N, C-alpha and C positions, 0 to 999 in steps of 0.2 A: 207176497214177500216184499220186503222193503230194503233196498241196498243203499239208501241215502244218496242216490245218484240221479241227477236229472237226465233222463234219456231224451235227447233232443231229436232223435230220428230213429225209427224202427228199421234197423238194418236187416234183421232176420226176416221181418214181415215183408220187406221189399226185395228179398233175395232173388226172386225169379227175374226181375228187371235186369239185374246185374249179371246173372247167369246168361241171359239172352244177349246182352251187350258183349260179354266176354266171348261167347260162342261165335257171334258175328265177326268179331275182330280176328278170332282164330281161323275161321273159314276164309276170311279175306287174306290172311297171311298165307294159308295153304295154297290158295288160288294164285297168289303172287309168286310163290316159290315154284309152282308148277309151270306157270306161263313165262316168268322172267328169270327164275332161279336167283342165285346170289351173284353180286358183282365182286367176284373173288379177286383179291390182290395177288401180287407176285408170290406171296408166302404160300398160297394154296393152289397155284397153277404155275406151269413152266413159264419162265420169263427171266428178265434181267433188270436189276435195279442199279442205277448209277447215282451216287451221292457226290455232287460236285461243289467244291469250294471256290468261290469267285474272289478276285482281288478288290472288287468294288460292288456297290449295290446294283442289282439288275432287276428287271421286271419280267413277269411271266411271259408277256408278249414278245420281248426281245429273245428269250430263250426258245420260245415256240417258233419264231421266224427262222432261227438257225436250224432247228430240227426239220422244219418244212423244206428248207433249201437242200437238206441231205436226204430227203425222201421219206421222212417220218411225219406224215400229215395228220395222223390220228392220235398223237401223243400229247397229253396235257401235263406239262411239268408243274412242280410245286416249289414255290420260292419261299424261303423262310430265313431263320437266323436273326440275330439281333439287329443286323444292318441290311437285311435282305441280300445276304451274300452267300447263302446256301441254297442249292438247287437239287431237288430229287426228281429223277426221271425214271419212270417205270415202263419198260418195254415188254410187250406181250410175247415177243420172240426171244430165243436164247441167242445173244450176240456172241460171236467168237472174238478172239483177241484183236483181230484186224478191224472188225466193225466197231468195237469199243474204242480203239485207238483213233478211228476216223471221227467219231463223235467228239472225242476229247480234243483232237486237233482243230475241229471246227469251232469249238468253244474258245480255244486259245487264240485262233485267228480273229474272233469277234471281240473277246474281252481281255486279251493280254496273256502273256506267257506264264503268269503266276497261277493260272488255273490248275487245280489238282483234283483228281477224282478217285473214288473207290467204287469198284464194281462187284456186285453180288449176283451170282447166277443160281437159280433154283431149277433143278432138273425135274422132269415129270415124276420120277420115282420119289424124290424128296417131297414134292408137293402132295402126292397121294398119301405118303406116310404121315405128313403133318395133318392132313384132313382126318385120317383114321384116328390118330392120337387125340385130336381135338374132341371128336365124338366120344371116345372113351373117357376123356377127362371130365366131360360134363356128366356122363352116366355114372362114373364112380363117385363124383362129388354128390350127386343126387341120392345115390344109394347110401352113401355114408351119412348124409343128413337124415335120411329116413330111419336108418338103424339107430342113430343117436336119439332121435325124438321118440322112437318106440321104447327105448330103454329108459329114457328120462320121463316120459309121460305114458302114452298108450298108443296102440296101433291106429286108432281113429284120428288122433292128433297127427300122427306121422303121415297117414294117407292124405289128410286134408292139406297139410303143409307141403307135401311133395307135389301134389297136383298143382297147387298155386305157384310154387317156385318154378316148376317146369313151364307153367303158363308165362311167368315173367321172362324166362330165358327165350321162349319161343316168340314172345311179343317183340323183344329187342331184335331178334333175327328177322322177323317179319317186317318190321319197320325199315330195316336196312335194305331189305329186298324191295319193298314198295318205293322207297325213296332213291333206290339205285346207288346206295352209298357203298364204298369199298370195304370189303371184309378182309382183315389181316390179323396178325398175331395179337396186336394190342386190343383189337375188338374182342378176341376170345378171352383175354385177361379181364376185360370189362364185364363180360357175361358171367365169368366165374366170380368176380367181385360182387356182382349184383346178387348172386345166389347167397353170399354171406350176409349182406345187408338185409335181404328179404327174409331169410329165416330168423334173423335177430328180431325183426318186428313181430313176426308170428309167435315166437317163443314168449315175448312179453305179454301178448294177449292170452295165449294159452295158459301161461302160468297164473294169470289173474283169474281165468275161468276155473282152473283147478282149485285155486285158493277159495273162491266163492262157493264152490261146490261142497267144500268141507264143512261149511257152516250153514248149508241149506238142505232142506228136505223137499226135493222135487217130487211133485205129485202128478204133473201133467206136462204136455208140450208147451203150453203158454208160459208156464213158470220157467221152463228150460230156455225158451226164447228170451224171456225177461232177464234171466241171468247172463246170457251171452251179450245182449244189448248193454246191460249195465257194465259188464267187463270191458266192452269196447270203449265206452265213454269214460270209464275210470282210467284207461291207459291212453286215451286219444291225445292228450297234450304231450305226454312223453314221446309217443311215436312221432307226432308231427314235428316237435322240436328237434328230435334226432335226425329225421329225414331232411328237414329244412337246412340244418347245419351243413350236412354233406352236400345238399343241392347247391347251396350258395358257393361253397368252395369249388365244386365241379363246374358250375356255370361260369365262375371267374376264370377257371382254366380254359374253358371253351372260348370265352370272349377274348381274353388277353394272352392265352398260352400260345405255344409254338404250333404251327400248322401240322406238324407231325403227330401231335397228340389230340388234335381237335376231334377226330372221329372217336377216339377212346373216351374222351370226356362226354361226347354226345351220347354214346352208347350207355355210359354210366347214368346220365340224366334220364334217359328213357327207362332204364332198368329201375332206377330209384322211384320214379313216379309210378311205374307199374307195380313195384313191390309194395308201396304204400296202399295202392288201390286194392291189390289182391289180398292183402292182410285183412282189410276190413270187410270187403265185399265178396270175397271168394272163400278164403280159408275158414273164417269163423262160421259163415252159413253152411259150408260143406260139413264141418264138424257137427253142426246142429242136425243135419240130415242123417249123418251116421249114428249119432247118439240117440235120436228119438226112436230109432228102430231097434235099439238094444232091448233084448229080452231080459227082463228082470226075473230072478228066481224068487218064488214066493217065500216070505219069511216063515220060519217054523212057528207053529202055534205056541203060545206061552203055556208053560207047565203049571203056572200058579192057578190054584182053584180057591174059591171062597169056602171057608169052613162052614 
């Protein structure tokens, strides 16, 4: 078969290398989750969050010194805002009204009376409920994607796509566990957004594979592998340009954006890179494995006979 496409690299033929790499990364992530678990933010565990507005620019060390003087030695505040006049402090304990007022009074004594604060408390019940709803959100999104792909294409495409997007989601979670980065609600939004971008890349290649199959008569596994490789390279430029466009925007937000959304943009970056990788090196080769084992029904013998 000739698809008029230069196949620069045999993705399907080298599939086992990438399956081994992906499996190793998955095992490393599982090990990290078992040993270190996730660095959960106040959204998913009981605690208190104080958002403080300062009358002037402050440094992280100045705020940390005030907290240390008041007995909070293990708290690392986050300083942000256009003029470094916004401070976010996350406490692992639930502060009562008197404790919150004490912290606020200490800030006023150090930085002036114009200090104002907003306090958000997350109880253990709410944290547990948020964790359960997050798991359900990811599962429902994955099932919905799988059902859509099954209706739009076939079950083999759906299974390959779902395995790869679940890998993408887990990879983001695993990286945050390994790097000990905080997991909060924006992180969950980033994971769900990653699912959308990831399935978009996979649909592009799957649609090209299906289109090429309409005009091909596959007789063996090597021709099936050639078809998949050709489909990958026919859509490579489109997929790379799409991913790079979003990566540039997300990287800009990570570098120059507010500290409050840095982890969100970092999770997006990890998910986008993983999605591009899994589309080429996991989803397509997986579909090849499922398809090559398909049992073809023998065609009925022709009824035409020579006179």
